[in-house]
C-alpha positions as a LaTeX table, in Angstrom:
\begin{tabular}{lrrr}
\hline
Residue & $x$ (\AA) & $y$ (\AA) & $z$ (\AA) \\
\hline
Unk1 & $-39.34$ & 81.73 & 102.99 \\
Unk2 & $-42.08$ & 83.51 & 104.91 \\
Unk3 & $-43.56$ & 84.85 & 101.67 \\
Unk4 & $-43.70$ & 81.34 & 100.24 \\
Unk5 & $-45.47$ & 80.04 & 103.29 \\
Unk6 & $-48.02$ & 82.84 & 103.14 \\
Unk7 & $-48.89$ & 82.17 & 99.49 \\
Unk8 & $-47.74$ & 79.96 & 96.66 \\
Unk9 & $-48.82$ & 82.73 & 94.26 \\
Unk10 & $-45.33$ & 84.18 & 94.79 \\
Unk11 & $-43.57$ & 80.87 & 94.17 \\
Unk12 & $-42.30$ & 81.13 & 90.56 \\
Unk13 & $-41.54$ & 77.45 & 89.99 \\
Unk14 & $-44.83$ & 76.30 & 91.46 \\
Unk15 & $-46.67$ & 78.79 & 89.24 \\
Unk16 & $-44.92$ & 77.33 & 86.18 \\
Unk17 & $-45.85$ & 73.78 & 87.15 \\
Unk18 & $-49.39$ & 74.91 & 87.85 \\
Unk19 & $-49.75$ & 76.78 & 84.54 \\
Unk20 & $-48.45$ & 73.84 & 82.51 \\
Unk21 & $-50.76$ & 71.43 & 84.26 \\
Unk22 & $-53.73$ & 73.75 & 83.76 \\
Unk23 & $-53.29$ & 73.54 & 80.00 \\
Unk24 & $-52.45$ & 69.83 & 80.05 \\
Unk25 & $-55.48$ & 68.92 & 82.17 \\
Unk26 & $-57.74$ & 70.94 & 79.89 \\
Unk27 & $-56.41$ & 69.09 & 76.85 \\
Unk28 & $-56.77$ & 65.72 & 78.54 \\
Unk29 & $-60.42$ & 66.41 & 79.31 \\
Unk30 & $-60.95$ & 67.10 & 75.61 \\
Unk31 & $-59.58$ & 63.63 & 74.82 \\
Unk32 & $-61.73$ & 61.99 & 77.53 \\
Unk33 & $-64.71$ & 62.99 & 75.39 \\
Unk34 & $-63.20$ & 63.02 & 71.91 \\
Unk35 & $-61.43$ & 59.63 & 71.82 \\
Unk36 & $-64.52$ & 57.54 & 72.76 \\
Unk37 & $-66.57$ & 59.59 & 70.28 \\
Unk38 & $-64.04$ & 58.71 & 67.57 \\
Unk39 & $-64.84$ & 55.07 & 68.36 \\
Unk40 & $-68.61$ & 55.60 & 68.64 \\
Unk41 & $-69.33$ & 58.00 & 65.76 \\
Unk42 & $-66.37$ & 57.67 & 63.34 \\
Unk43 & $-65.51$ & 53.97 & 63.64 \\
Unk44 & $-68.98$ & 52.78 & 64.78 \\
Unk45 & $-67.63$ & 50.61 & 67.61 \\
Unk46 & $-70.00$ & 48.54 & 69.73 \\
Unk47 & $-70.51$ & 48.72 & 73.49 \\
Unk48 & $-67.83$ & 46.12 & 74.19 \\
Unk49 & $-65.33$ & 47.92 & 71.93 \\
Unk50 & $-65.84$ & 51.22 & 73.75 \\
Unk51 & $-65.55$ & 49.47 & 77.11 \\
Unk52 & $-62.29$ & 47.86 & 76.00 \\
Unk53 & $-60.97$ & 51.27 & 74.97 \\
Unk54 & $-61.78$ & 52.61 & 78.44 \\
Unk55 & $-60.06$ & 49.61 & 80.01 \\
Unk56 & $-56.85$ & 49.95 & 78.00 \\
Unk57 & $-56.31$ & 53.51 & 79.25 \\
Unk58 & $-55.57$ & 52.18 & 82.73 \\
Unk59 & $-54.18$ & 48.68 & 82.07 \\
Unk60 & $-50.60$ & 50.08 & 82.22 \\
Unk61 & $-51.04$ & 50.83 & 85.92 \\
Unk62 & $-51.33$ & 47.06 & 86.42 \\
Unk63 & $-48.48$ & 46.18 & 84.06 \\
Unk64 & $-45.80$ & 48.79 & 84.78 \\
Unk65 & $-47.17$ & 50.73 & 87.75 \\
Unk66 & $-45.04$ & 49.08 & 90.43 \\
Unk67 & $-41.67$ & 49.02 & 88.64 \\
Unk68 & $-42.31$ & 52.61 & 87.51 \\
Unk69 & $-42.32$ & 53.69 & 91.16 \\
Unk70 & $-38.96$ & 52.03 & 91.83 \\
Unk71 & $-37.43$ & 53.50 & 88.68 \\
Unk72 & $-38.76$ & 56.99 & 89.41 \\
Unk73 & $-37.21$ & 56.86 & 92.89 \\
Unk74 & $-33.85$ & 56.16 & 91.19 \\
Unk75 & $-34.16$ & 58.98 & 88.63 \\
Unk76 & $-34.49$ & 62.78 & 88.75 \\
Unk77 & $-38.19$ & 63.57 & 88.44 \\
Unk78 & $-38.23$ & 66.43 & 85.92 \\
Unk79 & $-36.65$ & 64.50 & 82.99 \\
Unk80 & $-39.29$ & 61.80 & 83.47 \\
Unk81 & $-42.05$ & 64.41 & 83.32 \\
Unk82 & $-40.57$ & 66.01 & 80.19 \\
Unk83 & $-40.14$ & 62.72 & 78.34 \\
Unk84 & $-43.67$ & 61.56 & 79.19 \\
Unk85 & $-45.22$ & 64.84 & 77.99 \\
Unk86 & $-43.25$ & 64.90 & 74.73 \\
Unk87 & $-44.02$ & 61.27 & 73.85 \\
Unk88 & $-47.73$ & 61.63 & 74.69 \\
Unk89 & $-47.93$ & 64.63 & 72.36 \\
Unk90 & $-46.44$ & 62.61 & 69.50 \\
Unk91 & $-48.60$ & 59.54 & 70.19 \\
Unk92 & $-51.90$ & 61.42 & 70.31 \\
Unk93 & $-51.07$ & 63.42 & 67.18 \\
Unk94 & $-51.17$ & 60.17 & 65.18 \\
Unk95 & $-54.97$ & 59.99 & 65.59 \\
Unk96 & $-55.85$ & 63.13 & 63.58 \\
Unk97 & $-53.03$ & 62.32 & 61.14 \\
Unk98 & $-54.38$ & 58.81 & 60.45 \\
Unk99 & $-57.93$ & 60.19 & 60.15 \\
Unk100 & $-56.73$ & 62.76 & 57.62 \\
Unk101 & $-55.07$ & 59.93 & 55.64 \\
Unk102 & $-58.28$ & 57.83 & 55.89 \\
Unk103 & $-56.27$ & 55.13 & 57.69 \\
Unk104 & $-57.68$ & 55.34 & 61.22 \\
Unk105 & $-58.75$ & 52.02 & 62.76 \\
Unk106 & $-59.88$ & 50.73 & 66.14 \\
Unk107 & $-56.56$ & 48.91 & 66.37 \\
Unk108 & $-54.73$ & 52.24 & 66.26 \\
Unk109 & $-57.07$ & 53.73 & 68.86 \\
Unk110 & $-56.33$ & 50.80 & 71.15 \\
Unk111 & $-52.57$ & 51.15 & 70.58 \\
Unk112 & $-52.55$ & 54.92 & 71.16 \\
Unk113 & $-54.63$ & 54.53 & 74.32 \\
Unk114 & $-52.31$ & 51.84 & 75.67 \\
Unk115 & $-49.08$ & 53.74 & 74.88 \\
Unk116 & $-50.44$ & 57.03 & 76.20 \\
Unk117 & $-51.62$ & 55.27 & 79.34 \\
Unk118 & $-48.16$ & 53.79 & 79.91 \\
Unk119 & $-46.55$ & 57.21 & 79.62 \\
Unk120 & $-49.17$ & 58.59 & 82.00 \\
Unk121 & $-48.09$ & 56.02 & 84.60 \\
Unk122 & $-44.56$ & 57.43 & 84.62 \\
Unk123 & $-45.75$ & 61.04 & 84.54 \\
Unk124 & $-48.25$ & 60.53 & 87.33 \\
Unk125 & $-45.82$ & 58.79 & 89.68 \\
Unk126 & $-43.07$ & 61.36 & 89.06 \\
Unk127 & $-45.50$ & 64.29 & 89.27 \\
Unk128 & $-46.86$ & 63.24 & 92.69 \\
Unk129 & $-43.26$ & 62.89 & 93.90 \\
Unk130 & $-42.14$ & 66.21 & 92.36 \\
Unk131 & $-44.42$ & 68.57 & 94.30 \\
Unk132 & $-42.57$ & 67.95 & 97.61 \\
Unk133 & $-39.41$ & 69.03 & 95.74 \\
Unk134 & $-40.93$ & 72.42 & 94.92 \\
Unk135 & $-42.83$ & 73.31 & 98.10 \\
Unk136 & $-42.44$ & 73.00 & 101.86 \\
Unk137 & $-44.25$ & 70.32 & 103.86 \\
Unk138 & $-46.70$ & 72.85 & 105.33 \\
Unk139 & $-47.50$ & 74.05 & 101.79 \\
Unk140 & $-48.58$ & 70.62 & 100.49 \\
Unk141 & $-52.31$ & 71.07 & 101.13 \\
Unk142 & $-52.20$ & 74.52 & 99.51 \\
Unk143 & $-50.23$ & 73.20 & 96.53 \\
Unk144 & $-52.40$ & 70.12 & 96.07 \\
Unk145 & $-55.48$ & 72.30 & 96.48 \\
Unk146 & $-54.40$ & 74.64 & 93.69 \\
Unk147 & $-53.50$ & 71.73 & 91.40 \\
Unk148 & $-56.81$ & 70.05 & 92.20 \\
Unk149 & $-58.64$ & 73.30 & 91.45 \\
Unk150 & $-56.93$ & 73.20 & 88.07 \\
Unk151 & $-58.23$ & 69.68 & 87.53 \\
Unk152 & $-61.70$ & 70.77 & 88.56 \\
Unk153 & $-61.54$ & 73.75 & 86.23 \\
Unk154 & $-60.46$ & 71.45 & 83.41 \\
Unk155 & $-63.43$ & 69.22 & 84.14 \\
Unk156 & $-65.61$ & 72.28 & 83.63 \\
Unk157 & $-63.95$ & 73.75 & 80.56 \\
Unk158 & $-62.55$ & 70.59 & 78.94 \\
Unk159 & $-65.80$ & 68.78 & 78.09 \\
Unk160 & $-67.39$ & 72.01 & 76.85 \\
Unk161 & $-64.39$ & 72.78 & 74.65 \\
Unk162 & $-64.18$ & 69.14 & 73.58 \\
Unk163 & $-67.87$ & 68.92 & 72.71 \\
Unk164 & $-67.69$ & 72.14 & 70.73 \\
Unk165 & $-64.55$ & 71.01 & 68.89 \\
Unk166 & $-66.08$ & 67.64 & 68.06 \\
Unk167 & $-69.21$ & 69.34 & 66.76 \\
Unk168 & $-67.17$ & 71.86 & 64.72 \\
Unk169 & $-64.30$ & 69.80 & 63.27 \\
Unk170 & $-65.03$ & 66.17 & 64.16 \\
Unk171 & $-63.86$ & 63.89 & 66.95 \\
Unk172 & $-60.49$ & 62.84 & 65.49 \\
Unk173 & $-59.17$ & 66.37 & 64.74 \\
Unk174 & $-60.25$ & 67.50 & 68.22 \\
Unk175 & $-57.67$ & 65.13 & 69.75 \\
Unk176 & $-54.95$ & 67.44 & 68.37 \\
Unk177 & $-55.83$ & 69.91 & 71.14 \\
Unk178 & $-54.67$ & 67.38 & 73.74 \\
Unk179 & $-51.43$ & 66.73 & 71.86 \\
Unk180 & $-50.66$ & 70.46 & 71.80 \\
Unk181 & $-51.44$ & 70.77 & 75.52 \\
Unk182 & $-48.61$ & 68.37 & 76.32 \\
Unk183 & $-46.23$ & 70.57 & 74.33 \\
Unk184 & $-47.22$ & 73.52 & 76.54 \\
Unk185 & $-46.68$ & 71.42 & 79.67 \\
Unk186 & $-43.17$ & 70.53 & 78.43 \\
Unk187 & $-42.36$ & 74.21 & 78.00 \\
Unk188 & $-43.45$ & 75.08 & 81.53 \\
Unk189 & $-41.36$ & 72.28 & 83.05 \\
Unk190 & $-38.29$ & 73.37 & 81.08 \\
Unk191 & $-38.58$ & 76.82 & 82.66 \\
Unk192 & $-38.54$ & 75.51 & 86.27 \\
Unk193 & $-35.30$ & 76.60 & 88.02 \\
Unk194 & $-35.43$ & 74.77 & 91.35 \\
Unk195 & $-32.49$ & 72.44 & 91.94 \\
Unk196 & $-33.88$ & 68.96 & 92.40 \\
Unk197 & $-31.98$ & 66.91 & 94.99 \\
Unk198 & $-30.06$ & 64.01 & 93.53 \\
Unk199 & $-31.79$ & 60.68 & 94.15 \\
Unk200 & $-30.31$ & 58.95 & 97.16 \\
Unk201 & $-27.91$ & 56.12 & 96.50 \\
Unk202 & $-29.58$ & 53.34 & 98.38 \\
Unk203 & $-28.01$ & 50.02 & 99.28 \\
Unk204 & $-29.14$ & 47.47 & 96.73 \\
Unk205 & $-32.17$ & 45.70 & 98.06 \\
Unk206 & $-32.15$ & 41.94 & 98.30 \\
Unk207 & $-33.89$ & 40.84 & 95.13 \\
Unk208 & $-32.97$ & 44.05 & 93.24 \\
Unk209 & $-35.94$ & 45.76 & 91.60 \\
Unk210 & $-38.36$ & 43.32 & 93.16 \\
Unk211 & $-37.03$ & 44.20 & 96.62 \\
Unk212 & $-37.46$ & 47.93 & 95.98 \\
Unk213 & $-41.01$ & 47.38 & 94.76 \\
Unk214 & $-41.70$ & 45.26 & 97.83 \\
Unk215 & $-40.48$ & 48.06 & 100.09 \\
Unk216 & $-43.04$ & 50.47 & 98.61 \\
Unk217 & $-45.87$ & 47.92 & 98.82 \\
Unk218 & $-44.88$ & 47.06 & 102.36 \\
Unk219 & $-45.02$ & 50.70 & 103.43 \\
Unk220 & $-48.50$ & 51.20 & 101.96 \\
Unk221 & $-49.89$ & 47.95 & 103.32 \\
Unk222 & $-48.47$ & 48.40 & 106.83 \\
Unk223 & $-49.58$ & 52.06 & 107.14 \\
Unk224 & $-53.31$ & 51.66 & 107.98 \\
Unk225 & $-54.30$ & 55.23 & 107.10 \\
Unk226 & $-52.82$ & 55.02 & 103.62 \\
Unk227 & $-54.09$ & 51.45 & 103.18 \\
Unk228 & $-57.69$ & 52.44 & 103.94 \\
Unk229 & $-57.53$ & 55.37 & 101.50 \\
Unk230 & $-56.12$ & 53.11 & 98.79 \\
Unk231 & $-58.78$ & 50.43 & 99.29 \\
Unk232 & $-61.58$ & 52.99 & 99.30 \\
Unk233 & $-60.31$ & 54.69 & 96.15 \\
Unk234 & $-59.81$ & 51.35 & 94.42 \\
Unk235 & $-63.43$ & 50.41 & 95.08 \\
Unk236 & $-64.69$ & 53.79 & 93.91 \\
Unk237 & $-62.59$ & 53.65 & 90.75 \\
Unk238 & $-63.73$ & 50.11 & 89.94 \\
Unk239 & $-67.40$ & 51.08 & 89.84 \\
Unk240 & $-66.90$ & 54.60 & 88.47 \\
Unk241 & $-65.01$ & 53.23 & 85.47 \\
Unk242 & $-67.66$ & 50.57 & 85.00 \\
Unk243 & $-70.21$ & 53.37 & 84.67 \\
Unk244 & $-67.96$ & 55.55 & 82.51 \\
Unk245 & $-67.44$ & 52.67 & 80.06 \\
Unk246 & $-71.13$ & 52.78 & 79.09 \\
Unk247 & $-72.19$ & 56.33 & 79.98 \\
Unk248 & $-71.29$ & 57.98 & 76.68 \\
Unk249 & $-72.87$ & 55.13 & 74.71 \\
Unk250 & $-76.00$ & 55.44 & 76.89 \\
Unk251 & $-76.25$ & 59.20 & 76.36 \\
Unk252 & $-75.43$ & 59.04 & 72.67 \\
Unk253 & $-77.47$ & 56.04 & 71.52 \\
Unk254 & $-80.25$ & 55.55 & 74.08 \\
Unk255 & $-81.00$ & 59.18 & 74.95 \\
Unk256 & $-79.82$ & 60.67 & 71.60 \\
Unk257 & $-77.79$ & 63.46 & 73.22 \\
Unk258 & $-75.48$ & 65.26 & 70.76 \\
Unk259 & $-71.69$ & 65.68 & 71.34 \\
Unk260 & $-71.87$ & 69.42 & 72.05 \\
Unk261 & $-74.68$ & 68.94 & 74.59 \\
Unk262 & $-72.82$ & 66.03 & 76.25 \\
Unk263 & $-69.80$ & 68.27 & 76.62 \\
Unk264 & $-71.90$ & 71.07 & 78.08 \\
Unk265 & $-73.63$ & 68.77 & 80.59 \\
Unk266 & $-70.31$ & 67.37 & 81.78 \\
Unk267 & $-68.82$ & 70.85 & 81.96 \\
Unk268 & $-71.60$ & 72.22 & 84.15 \\
Unk269 & $-71.54$ & 69.12 & 86.34 \\
Unk270 & $-67.78$ & 69.49 & 86.69 \\
Unk271 & $-68.22$ & 72.81 & 88.49 \\
Unk272 & $-68.70$ & 70.72 & 91.61 \\
Unk273 & $-64.96$ & 70.11 & 91.54 \\
Unk274 & $-64.36$ & 73.82 & 92.03 \\
Unk275 & $-66.49$ & 73.67 & 95.15 \\
Unk276 & $-64.55$ & 70.62 & 96.35 \\
Unk277 & $-61.23$ & 72.41 & 95.85 \\
Unk278 & $-62.44$ & 75.44 & 97.82 \\
Unk279 & $-63.90$ & 73.52 & 100.77 \\
Unk280 & $-61.24$ & 70.79 & 101.16 \\
Unk281 & $-59.01$ & 72.79 & 103.50 \\
Unk282 & $-61.79$ & 74.36 & 105.61 \\
Unk283 & $-63.51$ & 70.96 & 105.82 \\
Unk284 & $-60.33$ & 69.36 & 107.19 \\
Unk285 & $-59.92$ & 72.13 & 109.75 \\
Unk286 & $-63.53$ & 71.94 & 110.90 \\
Unk287 & $-64.10$ & 68.16 & 110.92 \\
Unk288 & $-60.52$ & 66.96 & 111.28 \\
Unk289 & $-58.48$ & 65.62 & 108.37 \\
Unk290 & $-59.63$ & 61.99 & 108.65 \\
Unk291 & $-63.33$ & 62.76 & 108.86 \\
Unk292 & $-63.08$ & 65.22 & 105.98 \\
Unk293 & $-61.62$ & 62.42 & 103.83 \\
Unk294 & $-64.35$ & 60.00 & 104.95 \\
Unk295 & $-67.29$ & 62.31 & 104.28 \\
Unk296 & $-65.94$ & 63.52 & 100.95 \\
Unk297 & $-65.81$ & 59.90 & 99.72 \\
Unk298 & $-69.30$ & 59.15 & 101.07 \\
Unk299 & $-70.76$ & 62.27 & 99.45 \\
Unk300 & $-69.12$ & 61.59 & 96.09 \\
Unk301 & $-70.43$ & 58.03 & 96.09 \\
Unk302 & $-74.01$ & 59.29 & 95.91 \\
Unk303 & $-73.33$ & 61.00 & 92.59 \\
Unk304 & $-73.45$ & 57.99 & 90.30 \\
Unk305 & $-77.05$ & 57.19 & 91.18 \\
Unk306 & $-78.39$ & 59.97 & 88.97 \\
Unk307 & $-77.12$ & 58.52 & 85.68 \\
Unk308 & $-79.34$ & 55.40 & 85.49 \\
Unk309 & $-82.37$ & 57.51 & 86.42 \\
Unk310 & $-81.90$ & 59.78 & 83.39 \\
Unk311 & $-84.41$ & 59.82 & 80.54 \\
Unk312 & $-84.50$ & 61.91 & 77.38 \\
Unk313 & $-86.51$ & 64.55 & 79.29 \\
Unk314 & $-84.51$ & 64.52 & 82.55 \\
Unk315 & $-80.99$ & 63.94 & 81.16 \\
Unk316 & $-79.96$ & 67.57 & 81.51 \\
Unk317 & $-80.81$ & 67.90 & 85.21 \\
Unk318 & $-79.64$ & 64.45 & 86.30 \\
Unk319 & $-76.35$ & 64.34 & 84.38 \\
Unk320 & $-75.45$ & 67.79 & 85.74 \\
Unk321 & $-76.45$ & 66.86 & 89.31 \\
Unk322 & $-74.56$ & 63.58 & 89.21 \\
Unk323 & $-71.46$ & 65.19 & 87.79 \\
Unk324 & $-71.59$ & 67.99 & 90.37 \\
Unk325 & $-71.81$ & 65.64 & 93.36 \\
Unk326 & $-69.18$ & 63.24 & 91.98 \\
Unk327 & $-66.63$ & 65.94 & 91.18 \\
Unk328 & $-67.15$ & 67.86 & 94.43 \\
Unk329 & $-66.61$ & 64.76 & 96.54 \\
Unk330 & $-63.71$ & 63.46 & 94.47 \\
Unk331 & $-61.71$ & 66.70 & 94.48 \\
Unk332 & $-62.20$ & 67.36 & 98.20 \\
Unk333 & $-61.23$ & 63.75 & 98.92 \\
Unk334 & $-58.15$ & 63.81 & 96.70 \\
Unk335 & $-56.69$ & 67.04 & 98.04 \\
Unk336 & $-56.72$ & 65.87 & 101.64 \\
Unk337 & $-55.81$ & 62.21 & 101.14 \\
Unk338 & $-52.94$ & 63.02 & 98.77 \\
Unk339 & $-51.51$ & 65.62 & 101.16 \\
Unk340 & $-51.73$ & 63.11 & 104.01 \\
Unk341 & $-49.93$ & 60.43 & 101.99 \\
Unk342 & $-47.16$ & 62.82 & 100.99 \\
Unk343 & $-46.70$ & 63.92 & 104.61 \\
Unk344 & $-46.66$ & 60.38 & 106.00 \\
Unk345 & $-44.07$ & 59.05 & 103.54 \\
Unk346 & $-40.28$ & 59.67 & 103.65 \\
Unk347 & $-38.99$ & 61.42 & 100.51 \\
Unk348 & $-36.87$ & 58.42 & 99.47 \\
Unk349 & $-40.05$ & 56.30 & 99.28 \\
Unk350 & $-42.34$ & 58.85 & 97.61 \\
Unk351 & $-42.12$ & 57.35 & 94.12 \\
Unk352 & $-42.70$ & 53.78 & 95.27 \\
Unk353 & $-45.44$ & 54.81 & 97.69 \\
Unk354 & $-47.27$ & 56.72 & 94.96 \\
Unk355 & $-46.75$ & 53.88 & 92.47 \\
Unk356 & $-48.00$ & 51.29 & 94.97 \\
Unk357 & $-51.12$ & 53.33 & 95.70 \\
Unk358 & $-51.65$ & 53.97 & 92.00 \\
Unk359 & $-51.25$ & 50.25 & 91.30 \\
Unk360 & $-54.04$ & 49.53 & 93.76 \\
Unk361 & $-56.41$ & 52.36 & 92.88 \\
Unk362 & $-55.92$ & 52.53 & 89.11 \\
Unk363 & $-55.45$ & 48.78 & 88.79 \\
Unk364 & $-59.16$ & 48.28 & 89.36 \\
Unk365 & $-60.06$ & 50.64 & 86.52 \\
Unk366 & $-59.27$ & 48.34 & 83.56 \\
Unk367 & $-61.29$ & 45.66 & 85.34 \\
Unk368 & $-64.15$ & 48.14 & 85.73 \\
Unk369 & $-63.93$ & 49.28 & 82.11 \\
Unk370 & $-63.89$ & 45.72 & 80.80 \\
Unk371 & $-66.72$ & 44.68 & 83.14 \\
Unk372 & $-68.75$ & 47.71 & 82.05 \\
Unk373 & $-68.38$ & 46.75 & 78.39 \\
Unk374 & $-69.33$ & 43.12 & 79.08 \\
Unk375 & $-72.28$ & 44.00 & 81.33 \\
Unk376 & $-73.48$ & 46.71 & 78.95 \\
Unk377 & $-73.61$ & 44.24 & 76.08 \\
Unk378 & $-75.17$ & 41.52 & 78.27 \\
Unk379 & $-77.73$ & 43.13 & 80.60 \\
Unk380 & $-78.04$ & 46.54 & 78.95 \\
Unk381 & $-76.68$ & 50.04 & 79.52 \\
Unk382 & $-79.09$ & 51.30 & 82.18 \\
Unk383 & $-78.81$ & 48.18 & 84.43 \\
Unk384 & $-75.02$ & 48.43 & 84.18 \\
Unk385 & $-75.20$ & 52.03 & 85.39 \\
Unk386 & $-77.28$ & 50.84 & 88.37 \\
Unk387 & $-74.68$ & 48.21 & 89.27 \\
Unk388 & $-71.96$ & 50.87 & 89.05 \\
Unk389 & $-73.89$ & 53.33 & 91.21 \\
Unk390 & $-74.67$ & 50.78 & 93.92 \\
Unk391 & $-71.06$ & 49.63 & 94.08 \\
Unk392 & $-69.67$ & 53.17 & 94.33 \\
Unk393 & $-71.83$ & 53.79 & 97.41 \\
Unk394 & $-69.87$ & 51.18 & 99.40 \\
Unk395 & $-66.40$ & 52.71 & 98.90 \\
Unk396 & $-66.42$ & 54.88 & 102.05 \\
Unk397 & $-66.74$ & 51.81 & 104.31 \\
Unk398 & $-63.01$ & 51.04 & 104.04 \\
Unk399 & $-62.27$ & 54.40 & 105.69 \\
Unk400 & $-65.12$ & 54.27 & 108.19 \\
Unk401 & $-63.71$ & 51.08 & 109.77 \\
Unk402 & $-60.09$ & 52.27 & 109.89 \\
Unk403 & $-58.04$ & 54.53 & 112.21 \\
Unk404 & $-58.24$ & 57.36 & 109.66 \\
Unk405 & $-61.37$ & 59.14 & 111.01 \\
Unk406 & $-59.44$ & 59.75 & 114.25 \\
Unk407 & $-56.71$ & 61.75 & 112.49 \\
Unk408 & $-57.20$ & 65.43 & 113.27 \\
Unk409 & $-54.21$ & 67.24 & 111.73 \\
Unk410 & $-51.44$ & 66.79 & 109.18 \\
Unk411 & $-48.14$ & 65.18 & 110.32 \\
Unk412 & $-45.96$ & 68.22 & 110.85 \\
Unk413 & $-42.39$ & 67.20 & 110.04 \\
Unk414 & $-40.15$ & 64.88 & 108.07 \\
Unk415 & $-39.46$ & 63.16 & 111.37 \\
Unk416 & $-43.10$ & 62.02 & 111.58 \\
Unk417 & $-42.78$ & 60.33 & 108.18 \\
Unk418 & $-39.48$ & 58.77 & 109.17 \\
Unk419 & $-41.00$ & 57.49 & 112.41 \\
Unk420 & $-43.95$ & 56.01 & 110.51 \\
Unk421 & $-41.55$ & 54.06 & 108.32 \\
Unk422 & $-39.24$ & 53.12 & 111.22 \\
Unk423 & $-42.24$ & 51.90 & 113.18 \\
Unk424 & $-43.23$ & 49.64 & 110.31 \\
Unk425 & $-39.73$ & 48.21 & 110.05 \\
Unk426 & $-39.62$ & 47.59 & 113.79 \\
Unk427 & $-43.05$ & 45.95 & 113.84 \\
Unk428 & $-42.09$ & 43.74 & 110.91 \\
Unk429 & $-38.94$ & 42.51 & 112.69 \\
Unk430 & $-39.27$ & 39.36 & 114.81 \\
Unk431 & $-39.58$ & 40.22 & 118.50 \\
Unk432 & $-37.18$ & 38.70 & 121.00 \\
Unk433 & $-38.47$ & 36.11 & 123.39 \\
Unk434 & $-39.29$ & 37.35 & 126.86 \\
\hline
\end{tabular}
């Protein structure tokens, strides 16, 4: 046990999870670039069509996000992860297959994006709830930090690989790389040996599934530290997705930047995420956990302002700078806020807590994607990027005016999480008359 607490490098099952997610995240970053370029270059979609594609990727968090949390709390986590990976691999593989058969349409792109997004909902909720199965409570920041570093590394390598693949073989065939990455992730999960505890048999909630969902929402809403993080992230995601919906169209059609160069710019900008992963822990120790979360969000919010300033001559510097600031702030923010949420929540509520937060923070993304497509077609691409940048700057205010900046250290035991939940239940109960 002491070896595990000194370093997760010696933790076999965590290393397997980490390795699988490294490959999977890299593949997903390829698709982030390749799928919109299929729409833009291969199928010649307009600004609204690309915005709709961006929106559909996250619509499932609004549709099935909440029940997914209740279901995941009822089920073992690893089978959910395996099924989601396998089905996403099959779904994405239909894009290069249809292209090869000359049968690819925007309708299929929309369907694949929606199905893949639905499977991602289940994977994401189960994945966030699975890490506490593998590691100890005092290892959560370390584990989340390593997984976030993987994400940051994928944001560096993925766009570069994706841009090069698109330039070499075309956008549709490049999507096959993402499909294969999910196969690798499946293999790593199959090799995990840790015995997952059986889901607790809970008394049936009044109202059945609706009651279980309500319990998760109630926990998030009544816990002010988690609530402020969720509201801040939701605001950031709304405006970030609004900008993302038009950014590739802006770079490709207004500034005439090629796919390989777009991938390279995003890759270099993504190196900020590596910095965020490295400094998240030291920042929390130096400033206190709450203030580290606050300032990471504020810093990241500045990043989007570089995109609307870009011209054909300054695109390289500004896209890299914006990406660097955005990714550094986002990764440092996510490591600390996710670890705090996992520590504050009892294990039996982890799935529903994560699903409730995801419902809030990802639920704004389809709205942002749709709004970006509409605004881009109406007022133009550059003004839409200005709206997105200005909105993202306000996200930190939810945290600034909450109790979170006063939190210095991580809750240290399962009892703290249980007390947080018990305190909510007690405060929700009617008080007796004096």
